[in-house]
C-alpha positions as CSV (number, residue, x, y, z in Angstrom):
1,M,-97.8,-78.5,102.1
2,K,-98.3,-74.8,102.3
3,R,-95.3,-72.9,103.7
4,T,-95.9,-70.7,106.7
5,P,-94.6,-67.1,106.1
6,R,-91.9,-65.9,108.4
7,P,-93.1,-63.6,111.2
8,Q,-92.9,-59.9,110.4
9,A,-91.0,-59.3,113.6
10,T,-88.2,-61.6,112.4
11,I,-87.8,-59.7,109.2
12,D,-87.8,-56.3,110.9
13,A,-85.4,-57.4,113.7
14,P,-82.0,-55.6,113.6
15,I,-79.2,-57.6,111.9
16,D,-76.2,-58.5,114.0
17,N,-72.8,-57.0,113.7
18,R,-71.4,-59.8,111.5
19,A,-74.1,-59.4,108.8
20,F,-73.6,-55.6,108.9
21,D,-69.9,-55.9,108.6
22,L,-70.3,-58.1,105.6
23,L,-72.8,-55.7,104.0
24,S,-70.3,-52.9,104.6
25,G,-67.6,-54.9,103.0
26,T,-69.8,-55.6,99.9
27,L,-70.4,-51.9,99.4
28,A,-66.7,-51.1,99.9
29,M,-66.0,-53.7,97.2
30,V,-68.4,-52.0,94.8
31,L,-67.0,-48.6,95.5
32,A,-63.4,-49.8,95.0
33,L,-64.4,-51.4,91.7
34,H,-65.9,-48.1,90.4
35,A,-63.3,-45.7,91.9
36,P,-61.1,-45.7,88.7
37,H,-63.9,-44.0,86.6
38,L,-65.4,-41.8,89.4
39,P,-64.0,-38.4,90.3
40,W,-61.4,-38.9,93.1
41,W,-63.2,-36.5,95.4
42,L,-66.5,-38.3,95.0
43,S,-64.8,-41.7,95.7
44,G,-63.1,-40.3,98.8
45,A,-66.3,-38.7,100.1
46,L,-68.3,-41.9,99.7
47,A,-65.5,-43.9,101.3
48,L,-65.6,-41.5,104.3
49,I,-69.4,-41.9,104.6
50,L,-69.2,-45.7,104.4
51,G,-66.5,-45.8,107.1
52,W,-68.3,-43.4,109.4
53,R,-71.6,-45.4,109.1
54,W,-69.7,-48.6,109.9
55,W,-68.2,-47.0,113.0
56,Q,-71.5,-45.4,114.1
57,R,-73.3,-48.7,113.8
58,R,-70.7,-50.3,116.0
59,Q,-71.4,-47.7,118.7
60,Q,-75.2,-47.7,118.6
61,T,-77.8,-49.7,116.7
62,G,-80.3,-47.7,114.7
63,R,-80.8,-45.8,111.4
64,V,-79.2,-42.5,110.7
65,P,-81.8,-39.7,111.2
66,A,-83.7,-38.4,108.2
67,W,-82.5,-34.9,108.7
68,L,-79.0,-36.1,107.9
69,K,-79.8,-38.5,105.1
70,L,-82.0,-36.2,103.0
71,P,-79.4,-33.4,102.7
72,M,-76.8,-36.0,101.6
73,L,-79.2,-37.3,99.0
74,V,-79.9,-33.8,97.6
75,L,-76.2,-32.9,97.7
76,L,-75.2,-36.1,95.8
77,T,-77.7,-35.4,93.0
78,L,-76.6,-31.8,92.7
79,V,-72.8,-32.6,92.5
80,V,-73.4,-35.3,89.9
81,I,-75.4,-32.8,87.8
82,A,-72.8,-30.1,88.3
83,W,-69.9,-32.4,87.3
84,Y,-71.4,-34.3,84.4
85,G,-74.1,-31.9,83.3
86,S,-76.8,-34.6,83.6
87,I,-77.8,-37.7,85.6
88,F,-78.4,-39.7,82.4
89,G,-75.7,-41.7,80.6
90,R,-73.1,-44.2,81.6
91,E,-70.7,-42.1,83.8
92,P,-73.3,-39.9,85.6
93,G,-75.7,-42.8,86.0
94,T,-73.0,-44.9,87.5
95,A,-71.8,-42.2,89.9
96,L,-75.4,-41.6,91.1
97,A,-76.0,-45.3,91.5
98,V,-72.9,-45.9,93.5
99,G,-73.6,-42.9,95.7
100,L,-77.2,-44.0,96.4
101,L,-75.9,-47.5,97.3
102,V,-73.5,-46.0,99.9
103,L,-76.3,-43.8,101.2
104,K,-78.5,-46.9,101.5
105,L,-76.2,-48.1,104.2
106,L,-77.3,-45.2,106.4
107,E,-80.7,-46.8,106.7
108,S,-79.7,-50.5,106.5
109,E,-80.7,-51.9,109.9
110,T,-83.0,-54.8,109.3
111,E,-82.8,-58.0,107.2
112,R,-85.1,-56.5,104.6
113,D,-82.8,-53.4,104.2
114,A,-79.7,-55.7,103.9
115,R,-81.3,-57.8,101.2
116,V,-82.3,-54.7,99.2
117,G,-78.8,-53.3,99.6
118,I,-77.2,-56.6,98.4
119,S,-79.5,-56.7,95.3
120,F,-78.6,-53.1,94.4
121,A,-74.9,-53.9,95.0
122,C,-75.0,-56.9,92.6
123,F,-76.5,-54.6,90.0
124,A,-73.7,-52.0,90.6
125,L,-71.1,-54.7,90.2
126,M,-72.5,-55.7,86.8
127,V,-72.5,-52.0,85.7
128,A,-68.6,-52.0,86.0
129,L,-68.6,-54.3,82.9
130,L,-69.8,-51.3,80.9
131,F,-66.4,-49.7,81.4
132,D,-64.1,-52.7,81.0
133,Q,-65.0,-56.2,79.7
134,G,-61.4,-57.6,79.9
135,L,-60.7,-60.9,81.5
136,I,-59.2,-59.4,84.7
137,A,-62.1,-57.0,85.0
138,T,-64.7,-59.8,84.6
139,L,-62.9,-62.0,87.2
140,V,-62.8,-59.1,89.7
141,V,-66.5,-58.5,89.2
142,A,-67.2,-62.2,89.8
143,L,-65.1,-62.2,92.9
144,G,-67.0,-59.1,94.1
145,L,-70.0,-61.3,94.4
146,L,-68.3,-63.3,97.2
147,P,-69.0,-60.8,100.0
148,A,-72.5,-60.3,98.7
149,L,-73.1,-64.1,99.0
150,A,-71.5,-64.2,102.4
151,T,-73.9,-61.4,103.5
152,L,-76.9,-63.3,102.3
153,R,-75.8,-66.5,104.1
154,A,-75.2,-64.5,107.3
155,L,-78.8,-63.4,107.2
156,Q,-80.1,-67.0,107.2
157,P,-81.8,-68.0,110.5
158,A,-80.3,-70.4,113.0
159,R,-76.9,-70.3,111.3
160,L,-73.7,-70.8,113.3
161,P,-70.7,-68.6,112.4
162,T,-68.1,-70.4,110.3
163,S,-64.5,-69.8,109.6
164,T,-63.5,-67.4,106.8
165,R,-61.9,-70.2,104.8
166,R,-65.0,-72.3,104.9
167,T,-67.2,-69.3,104.0
168,V,-65.0,-68.4,101.0
169,L,-64.9,-72.0,99.7
170,S,-68.7,-72.3,100.1
171,N,-69.4,-69.1,98.2
172,L,-66.9,-70.1,95.5
173,G,-68.8,-73.4,95.1
174,L,-72.0,-71.4,94.6
175,L,-70.4,-69.3,91.9
176,F,-69.0,-72.3,90.0
177,S,-72.4,-74.1,90.2
178,A,-73.9,-71.1,88.4
179,L,-71.4,-71.3,85.5
180,P,-73.4,-73.7,83.4
181,L,-76.5,-71.6,83.4
182,A,-74.4,-68.4,82.8
183,L,-72.8,-70.1,79.8
184,L,-76.3,-71.0,78.4
185,A,-77.4,-67.4,78.8
186,F,-74.2,-66.1,77.2
187,L,-74.7,-68.3,74.1
188,L,-78.4,-68.2,73.7
189,V,-79.8,-64.9,75.0
190,P,-80.4,-62.8,71.8
191,R,-77.8,-60.1,71.4
192,L,-78.7,-56.4,70.9
193,S,-77.6,-54.8,67.6
194,T,-76.6,-51.7,69.4
195,P,-74.9,-51.2,72.8
196,L,-77.1,-51.2,75.8
197,W,-75.9,-47.9,77.1
198,G,-75.7,-46.1,73.8
199,A,-72.8,-44.0,72.7
200,P,-70.0,-43.4,75.2
201,S,-69.9,-40.1,76.9
202,P,-67.8,-37.3,75.3
203,R,-66.1,-36.9,78.6
204,Q,-64.5,-40.3,78.2
205,A,-60.9,-39.9,77.2
206,T,-59.4,-42.7,75.1
207,T,-55.7,-43.0,74.8
208,G,-54.6,-43.2,71.2
209,L,-53.0,-41.4,68.2
210,S,-54.3,-38.0,67.3
211,D,-54.4,-36.1,64.0
212,S,-52.2,-33.5,65.4
213,M,-48.8,-33.7,67.1
214,T,-47.0,-31.2,69.4
215,P,-43.5,-32.3,70.7
216,G,-44.2,-33.8,74.1
217,N,-47.8,-34.9,73.7
218,F,-46.8,-38.6,73.1
219,T,-45.7,-39.0,76.7
220,E,-48.9,-40.6,77.9
221,L,-48.9,-43.0,74.9
222,L,-45.3,-44.0,75.4
223,T,-46.0,-45.1,79.0
224,D,-49.3,-46.8,78.2
225,D,-48.8,-50.6,78.2
226,R,-52.2,-51.5,76.9
227,P,-52.5,-53.4,73.5
228,A,-53.2,-51.1,70.6
229,M,-53.6,-53.8,67.9
230,R,-52.6,-57.4,67.0
231,V,-51.3,-58.3,63.6
232,S,-51.1,-61.7,62.0
233,F,-49.2,-62.2,58.7
234,D,-49.8,-64.5,55.7
235,G,-46.2,-65.8,56.0
236,P,-43.2,-64.8,58.0
237,P,-43.4,-61.3,59.7
238,P,-41.4,-58.5,58.2
239,A,-38.0,-57.5,59.8
240,T,-38.1,-55.3,62.8
241,D,-36.9,-52.3,61.0
242,L,-39.7,-52.6,58.5
243,R,-42.5,-52.7,61.1
244,Y,-43.8,-49.2,60.6
245,F,-47.5,-48.9,60.8
246,R,-48.8,-45.7,59.1
247,A,-51.7,-43.8,60.7
248,Y,-51.7,-40.0,60.2
249,V,-49.7,-38.0,57.6
250,M,-49.2,-34.4,58.8
251,G,-48.2,-31.8,56.4
252,Y,-49.3,-28.5,58.0
253,Y,-47.0,-26.9,60.6
254,D,-48.0,-23.8,62.6
255,G,-44.8,-23.2,64.5
256,R,-45.9,-25.1,67.5
257,G,-47.2,-28.5,66.2
258,W,-48.1,-30.5,63.2
259,H,-51.6,-31.1,61.9
260,R,-53.2,-33.3,59.3
261,R,-54.3,-31.5,56.2
262,P,-58.0,-31.7,55.4
263,P,-58.3,-33.9,52.4
264,D,-59.1,-32.3,49.0
265,P,-61.8,-34.5,47.2
266,R,-60.2,-33.4,43.9
267,E,-56.8,-34.8,44.9
268,A,-55.9,-38.2,43.7
269,V,-54.4,-40.9,45.8
270,A,-50.6,-40.8,45.5
271,A,-49.3,-43.3,42.9
272,I,-47.2,-46.2,44.2
273,E,-44.8,-48.6,42.4
274,A,-44.8,-51.6,44.7
275,G,-41.9,-54.1,45.0
276,T,-42.1,-56.6,47.9
277,T,-45.7,-56.9,49.3
278,V,-47.0,-58.2,52.6
279,S,-50.5,-59.5,53.4
280,Y,-51.8,-59.4,56.9
281,R,-54.8,-59.0,59.2
282,I,-55.0,-56.4,62.0
283,T,-57.3,-56.6,65.1
284,L,-57.5,-53.0,66.3
285,Q,-58.7,-52.0,69.7
286,P,-61.3,-49.2,70.1
287,T,-59.7,-45.8,69.5
288,R,-62.7,-43.4,69.2
289,Q,-61.1,-42.3,65.9
290,R,-61.5,-43.2,62.2
291,V,-57.9,-43.9,61.3
292,L,-56.9,-47.6,60.6
293,P,-53.2,-48.1,61.0
294,T,-51.6,-50.1,58.1
295,L,-48.2,-51.4,57.4
296,D,-46.3,-48.7,55.5
297,V,-47.5,-48.3,52.7
298,P,-51.0,-49.8,52.0
299,L,-51.8,-50.7,48.4
300,Q,-55.6,-50.5,48.9
301,A,-58.1,-49.7,51.6
302,P,-59.8,-52.5,53.6
303,T,-63.5,-52.9,53.4
304,Q,-65.7,-50.1,54.9
305,S,-62.8,-47.6,54.7
306,R,-61.3,-45.1,52.2
307,M,-57.8,-44.4,51.0
308,Q,-56.7,-40.8,51.4
309,P,-54.4,-38.9,49.0
310,D,-51.4,-39.4,51.3
311,R,-52.3,-43.2,51.6
312,E,-53.8,-42.9,55.1
313,V,-56.7,-45.2,55.6
314,L,-59.9,-43.8,57.3
315,A,-62.8,-46.0,58.4
316,D,-66.3,-45.0,57.3
317,K,-67.2,-44.6,61.0
318,V,-65.5,-44.0,64.3
319,V,-63.9,-47.2,65.8
320,T,-65.8,-47.6,69.1
321,E,-65.2,-51.4,69.4
322,A,-62.5,-53.8,68.4
323,I,-62.5,-54.4,64.6
324,S,-60.6,-56.7,62.3
325,Y,-59.5,-55.9,58.8
326,A,-57.2,-57.4,56.1
327,A,-54.8,-55.4,54.0
328,T,-51.8,-55.7,51.7
329,S,-48.9,-53.3,51.9
330,A,-45.6,-52.7,50.1
331,S,-42.4,-52.9,52.2
332,R,-40.3,-51.8,49.2
333,Y,-41.8,-49.2,47.0
334,R,-41.6,-45.9,45.2
335,L,-44.3,-43.5,46.3
336,Q,-45.4,-40.5,44.2
337,A,-42.4,-40.4,41.9
338,V,-43.7,-37.1,40.4
339,L,-44.6,-34.2,42.8
340,D,-46.9,-31.6,41.3
341,P,-46.2,-27.9,42.1
342,A,-49.1,-27.5,44.5
343,S,-48.1,-30.6,46.5
344,R,-44.5,-29.4,46.6
345,Q,-45.5,-26.0,47.8
346,R,-47.6,-27.5,50.6
347,S,-44.7,-29.7,51.6
348,L,-42.4,-26.7,51.9
349,Q,-44.7,-24.6,54.0
350,L,-43.2,-23.0,57.2
351,P,-44.6,-20.2,59.3
352,T,-42.6,-17.0,59.3
353,A,-40.8,-15.6,62.4
354,F,-40.2,-19.0,64.0
355,N,-36.9,-20.8,64.6
356,P,-34.4,-18.5,62.9
357,R,-31.3,-20.5,63.9
358,S,-32.8,-23.6,62.4
359,H,-33.4,-21.8,59.1
360,A,-29.9,-20.5,59.1
361,L,-28.5,-24.0,59.6
362,A,-30.6,-25.3,56.8
363,A,-29.4,-22.5,54.5
364,Q,-25.8,-23.4,55.3
365,W,-26.4,-27.0,54.3
366,R,-28.0,-25.9,51.0
367,Q,-25.1,-23.6,50.2
368,R,-22.6,-26.4,51.1
369,F,-24.2,-29.3,49.3
370,G,-25.9,-27.5,46.4
371,S,-28.7,-29.5,44.8
372,D,-27.7,-32.8,46.5
373,D,-30.8,-33.3,48.7
374,A,-29.7,-36.7,49.9
375,A,-26.5,-35.2,51.3
376,I,-28.6,-32.6,53.2
377,V,-30.6,-35.5,54.7
378,D,-27.4,-37.3,55.7
379,A,-26.1,-34.1,57.3
380,A,-29.2,-33.7,59.4
381,L,-29.0,-37.3,60.6
382,A,-25.3,-36.9,61.4
383,L,-26.2,-33.9,63.5
384,F,-28.5,-36.0,65.6
385,H,-26.0,-38.9,65.8
386,D,-22.9,-36.9,66.7
387,G,-24.3,-33.7,68.2
388,G,-24.8,-34.9,71.7
389,F,-28.5,-35.5,71.5
390,R,-30.1,-37.8,74.1
391,Y,-33.3,-39.9,73.9
392,T,-35.5,-39.4,77.0
393,L,-39.2,-39.7,77.9
394,A,-38.9,-36.7,80.3
395,P,-37.4,-33.9,78.2
396,A,-37.0,-30.3,79.2
397,P,-39.9,-27.9,78.2
398,L,-39.5,-25.9,75.0
399,G,-40.3,-22.2,74.4
400,R,-41.8,-20.4,71.5
401,D,-39.1,-21.3,69.1
402,S,-39.3,-24.9,70.0
403,I,-37.2,-26.3,67.2
404,D,-34.3,-23.9,68.0
405,D,-34.6,-24.7,71.7
406,F,-34.4,-28.4,71.0
407,L,-31.6,-28.3,68.4
408,F,-29.3,-25.8,70.2
409,S,-30.3,-25.9,73.8
410,T,-32.0,-28.9,75.4
411,Q,-31.0,-31.6,72.9
412,E,-33.1,-34.1,74.6
413,G,-36.4,-35.7,73.7
414,F,-38.1,-38.6,72.0
415,C,-39.5,-39.4,68.6
416,E,-41.8,-36.4,68.3
417,H,-39.0,-34.0,68.9
418,Y,-36.6,-35.6,66.4
419,A,-39.3,-36.1,63.7
420,S,-40.6,-32.5,64.1
421,S,-37.2,-30.8,64.1
422,F,-35.8,-33.0,61.2
423,T,-38.9,-32.1,59.1
424,V,-38.6,-28.4,59.8
425,L,-34.9,-28.5,58.8
426,M,-35.7,-30.3,55.6
427,R,-38.4,-27.8,54.6
428,A,-36.1,-24.9,55.5
429,A,-33.5,-26.4,53.2
430,G,-36.0,-26.6,50.3
431,I,-36.7,-30.3,50.5
432,P,-40.4,-31.4,50.6
433,A,-41.0,-33.2,53.9
434,R,-43.8,-34.2,56.2
435,V,-44.4,-36.0,59.6
436,V,-46.0,-39.4,59.8
437,T,-47.3,-40.9,63.1
438,G,-48.3,-44.4,63.8
439,Y,-46.6,-47.4,65.5
440,Q,-43.2,-49.0,65.1
441,G,-41.9,-52.4,66.3
442,G,-44.1,-54.6,68.5
443,Y,-43.5,-58.0,70.1
444,W,-43.7,-61.2,67.9
445,N,-45.6,-63.7,70.0
446,K,-44.3,-67.1,68.9
447,L,-47.0,-68.9,70.9
448,A,-49.8,-67.7,68.7
449,D,-48.0,-66.3,65.7
450,Y,-49.0,-62.7,65.9
451,L,-47.4,-59.3,66.4
452,L,-48.5,-57.5,69.6
453,V,-48.4,-53.7,69.2
454,R,-48.9,-51.7,72.3
455,N,-49.8,-48.1,72.8
456,S,-46.2,-47.6,74.0
457,D,-45.0,-48.5,70.5
458,A,-46.5,-45.2,69.2
459,H,-43.9,-43.5,67.0
460,A,-43.3,-40.5,64.8
461,W,-41.0,-40.3,61.8
462,S,-40.5,-38.2,58.7
463,E,-40.9,-38.6,54.9
464,V,-38.8,-36.6,52.5
465,W,-39.4,-36.3,48.8
466,L,-36.3,-37.0,46.7
467,A,-36.1,-36.8,42.9
468,G,-36.3,-40.2,41.3
469,R,-37.2,-41.9,44.6
470,G,-40.4,-40.2,45.6
471,W,-41.4,-40.1,49.2
472,V,-38.7,-41.8,51.3
473,R,-39.1,-42.8,55.0
474,V,-36.5,-41.3,57.3
475,D,-36.5,-42.0,61.0
476,P,-34.2,-39.5,62.7
477,T,-34.9,-41.1,66.1
478,A,-32.9,-44.1,64.9
479,A,-29.9,-41.9,64.4
480,V,-29.9,-41.0,68.1
481,R,-31.2,-44.3,69.6
482,P,-31.0,-47.2,67.1
483,E,-32.5,-49.5,69.8
484,R,-35.8,-47.8,69.3
485,V,-36.1,-49.5,65.9
486,T,-34.2,-52.7,66.4
487,L,-35.3,-53.6,69.9
488,G,-38.5,-51.6,70.5
489,A,-39.8,-48.7,72.6
490,S,-38.9,-50.2,76.0
491,A,-35.2,-50.7,75.0
492,A,-35.0,-47.1,73.8
493,A,-36.1,-45.8,77.1
494,G,-32.8,-46.9,78.6
495,D,-32.3,-46.7,82.4
496,Q,-35.6,-44.8,82.8
497,R,-37.6,-48.0,82.5
498,D,-35.3,-50.8,83.7
499,W,-38.2,-52.4,85.6
500,Y,-40.1,-52.5,82.3
501,R,-37.2,-54.0,80.4
502,N,-36.9,-57.0,82.7
503,D,-36.9,-60.0,80.4
504,W,-38.9,-62.2,82.8
505,L,-41.5,-59.5,83.3
506,Q,-41.9,-58.8,79.5
507,D,-42.1,-62.5,78.8
508,V,-45.0,-62.9,81.3
509,R,-46.8,-59.9,80.0
510,N,-46.5,-61.0,76.4
511,R,-47.6,-64.6,77.1
512,W,-50.5,-63.3,79.1
513,D,-51.6,-61.3,76.0
514,V,-52.3,-64.7,74.3
515,V,-55.0,-65.2,76.9
516,N,-56.4,-61.7,76.5
517,R,-56.5,-62.2,72.7
518,W,-58.5,-65.4,73.1
519,W,-60.9,-63.6,75.6
520,D,-61.4,-60.7,73.1
521,Q,-62.1,-63.0,70.2
522,A,-64.2,-65.7,72.0
523,V,-66.1,-63.7,74.6
524,V,-66.0,-59.9,74.0
525,G,-66.2,-60.5,70.2
526,F,-69.2,-62.9,70.4
527,D,-71.6,-60.5,68.8
528,A,-75.0,-60.8,67.2
529,L,-73.5,-61.9,63.8
530,R,-71.5,-64.8,65.4
531,Q,-74.5,-65.8,67.5
532,R,-76.7,-66.1,64.4
533,G,-74.1,-68.6,63.0
534,L,-73.9,-70.6,66.3
535,L,-75.6,-73.6,64.8
536,T,-73.8,-73.6,61.4
537,P,-72.0,-76.8,62.2
538,F,-75.4,-78.5,62.6
539,G,-76.6,-77.3,59.2
540,I,-78.6,-74.2,60.4
541,R,-77.0,-71.2,58.7
542,N,-79.0,-68.4,60.4
543,T,-80.3,-68.9,64.0
544,D,-83.1,-66.3,64.4
545,T,-84.4,-64.9,67.7
546,G,-87.2,-67.4,67.9
547,M,-84.8,-70.4,67.6
548,L,-82.5,-68.9,70.2
549,G,-85.4,-68.4,72.6
550,L,-86.6,-72.0,72.1
551,L,-83.1,-73.4,72.7
552,L,-82.7,-71.2,75.8
553,A,-86.1,-72.4,77.2
554,I,-85.3,-76.1,76.6
555,S,-81.8,-75.8,78.0
556,S,-83.0,-74.0,81.1
557,V,-85.7,-76.6,81.8
558,L,-83.1,-79.4,81.4
559,F,-80.7,-77.6,83.6
560,V,-83.3,-77.0,86.3
561,A,-84.4,-80.7,86.1
562,L,-80.9,-82.0,86.4
563,G,-80.3,-79.7,89.4
564,L,-83.5,-80.7,91.1
565,G,-82.8,-84.4,90.5
566,W,-79.3,-84.1,91.9
567,A,-80.7,-82.3,95.0
568,L,-83.4,-84.9,95.6
569,W,-81.0,-87.8,95.1
570,R,-78.5,-86.3,97.6
571,R,-81.3,-85.6,100.0
572,E,-82.7,-89.1,99.8
573,A,-79.2,-90.7,99.8
574,R,-78.4,-89.4,103.2
575,D,-80.0,-87.2,105.9
576,H,-76.9,-85.4,107.1
577,L,-78.8,-83.6,109.9
578,R,-80.1,-86.9,111.2
579,A,-76.6,-88.5,110.9
580,A,-75.1,-85.7,112.9
581,M,-77.8,-86.0,115.6
582,H,-77.1,-89.8,115.7
583,R,-73.4,-89.1,116.3
584,L,-74.3,-86.8,119.2
585,E,-76.5,-89.4,120.7
586,S,-73.7,-92.0,120.5
587,K,-71.3,-89.6,122.3
588,L,-73.8,-89.0,125.1
589,A,-74.6,-92.7,125.3
590,R,-71.0,-93.5,126.0
591,R,-71.4,-91.3,129.1
592,G,-74.6,-93.2,130.2
593,I,-77.1,-90.7,128.8
594,T,-79.1,-93.0,126.4
595,R,-82.1,-91.7,124.5
596,R,-85.3,-93.6,125.2
597,S,-87.4,-94.8,122.3
598,S,-90.3,-92.5,123.2
599,E,-88.2,-89.5,124.0
600,G,-88.1,-86.5,121.6
601,P,-84.9,-84.6,120.8
602,Q,-85.8,-81.5,123.0
603,H,-86.6,-83.6,126.1
604,Y,-83.6,-85.8,125.5
605,L,-81.0,-83.0,125.1
606,S,-82.6,-81.1,128.1
607,R,-82.1,-84.2,130.2
608,A,-78.5,-84.4,128.9
609,A,-77.9,-80.8,129.9
610,R,-79.1,-81.4,133.4
611,A,-76.7,-84.4,133.6
612,L,-73.8,-82.4,132.3
613,P,-74.2,-79.0,134.0
614,T,-70.7,-77.8,133.0
615,Q,-71.7,-78.2,129.4
616,R,-75.2,-77.1,129.7
617,H,-74.9,-74.0,127.4
618,E,-73.2,-76.1,124.6
619,L,-76.0,-78.7,124.7
620,E,-78.7,-76.1,124.8
621,A,-77.1,-74.4,121.7
622,L,-77.0,-77.7,119.9
623,M,-80.6,-78.4,120.8
624,N,-81.9,-75.1,119.6
625,L,-80.0,-75.3,116.4
626,Y,-81.2,-78.9,115.7
627,L,-84.8,-78.0,116.4
628,S,-84.6,-74.9,114.2
629,L,-83.0,-76.8,111.3
630,R,-85.3,-79.9,111.6
631,Y,-88.6,-78.3,112.3
632,A,-88.5,-74.5,111.6
633,Q,-87.4,-74.9,107.9
634,D,-88.5,-77.0,105.0
635,H,-85.1,-77.1,103.4
636,P,-82.2,-76.1,105.7
637,S,-79.2,-74.8,103.9
638,T,-76.2,-77.1,103.4
639,E,-73.9,-74.7,105.2
640,S,-76.2,-74.6,108.3
641,V,-76.3,-78.5,108.4
642,R,-72.6,-78.6,107.9
643,A,-72.1,-76.1,110.8
644,F,-74.2,-78.3,113.1
645,S,-72.2,-81.4,112.1
646,V,-68.9,-79.5,112.9
647,A,-70.3,-78.4,116.3
648,V,-71.3,-82.1,117.1
649,R,-67.9,-83.3,116.0
650,E,-66.1,-80.8,118.2
651,F,-68.3,-81.5,121.2
652,R,-66.5,-83.6,123.9
653,P,-68.9,-84.8,126.7
654,L,-67.5,-84.9,130.2
655,D,-68.3,-87.4,132.9
656,V,-71.9,-87.3,134.2
657,V,-72.4,-85.5,137.5
658,K,-74.3,-87.7,140.0
């Protein structure tokens, strides 16, 4: 039977306030989801436009005039170009798309407009996954589809309003019913070898370690609770005070900050005599850098990386997505037992005319202890331990002679301040020294046997070269706040982060990371290589694109056939619309209004309305709804039939008026 197209007048009729409210809520959800990576002023302006349009539609039905819409469209395009420099790319493209979506509401008046807006909103929701593919972000995007589904259902003809609870449950059911097909698509749709959106925009700032360090610039890292890496060991994990993960070695000091020395290709990798060794595997989150943190000190570079002279490990390319690499390190060692003159000179370099009081103090130690470098090291640590220094994440600002200001004036700071000042004191005393940055500590997750290292575990320490011992790690922060090494970064923060140190909260956060780790490995990490090995358990080593396409087609046909069979079986099993009408007839029959064998539903319910004048409007509404569902639609929606059944169940006929 050929289906009759819906009249054009119905499609172009203005939508009611409920549908418009749901459409506005859908766009508000999209805007809220994208607000974290949009400029605050653009998010605020779009929110004002959306709110104004909702209020204006409440006052008067009709589209916003073109003379107002067109300037807004031109202004949106110009501000995106002015802010991002282009309309192409992930960030500018998203900003333009969200802005156009909000402006679409200005002309959304009919059912066609609303359906176009919902389609565009669903696309914008999916775009949010280009910024964050974590479990929470994915769930939020999925829940963002609920108001979109509710809007589409509100646009259905002859639909009675339902309660919010019933609407939410119905839409959740639709989402869950789509999961099998979504899983098939996830497993079988061929993966791209490169990201869909290309390289991230250079405007994107990624929190992580840097190859330079100025006292104070670790503050953002130390308050960043996101995972930096996860480490699993081939055996028991090392003790807490040995969990130093080496990233950058900084040997150049310009009076303000420390910088990594450009590698000399002629310089050999520092020799190491290893004692106790540890083998492990690290899963590193994207950093937009090349450095690969390793447990101090690595014996060899992992695959697709190179060992630097100071035993840093640099990947062959920038880490733009989570990677996993295996390594072996020495926890007890002697590093570079012999220091050549050029390396010694570089490790003693200090700029002139900076920090005179620090130089004078170092000269006093040298005069007092003579050639005993170890005694000078102990004297500096005793100064930090007994000199009234305080560990804080909110230190006072420092001036030009930052080391002098810190040592003799403010005496408060965190690891950067202590590592920097200690290294300057050592160099001023004639002891080769350098700064090392990386991570220290972490949380050992017993549930999954791995060490969780967060960005807040970022740390800086020093290395000094001592005759007969080589480069020796010295952590001056531990002299001021031992808890930083033994208990972790959160414990070192003291009263400043009591909320963060709550045992119950930390336990929940760290247990939740097990779920995030599984999500990263099983979902985010399901790349083209793993997809090609999908059928390995069945003896097929390499699943090519043709095989994936064939499997997807077969699975989709089976899925559609099962769904169609289920729908037909349920439809044949019981006609819910007819059953509801039968209940209505039974209720009316108990009041003496019996349906004649030759009487149609319209004539019967009209007669019932005349016999029950006080309930005439209820009966007419039930009649119109039943006629629409039974005769105006080939397949009325389950929700509309359920709404009719609820209305019949709640109908209580009164006595017949004679």
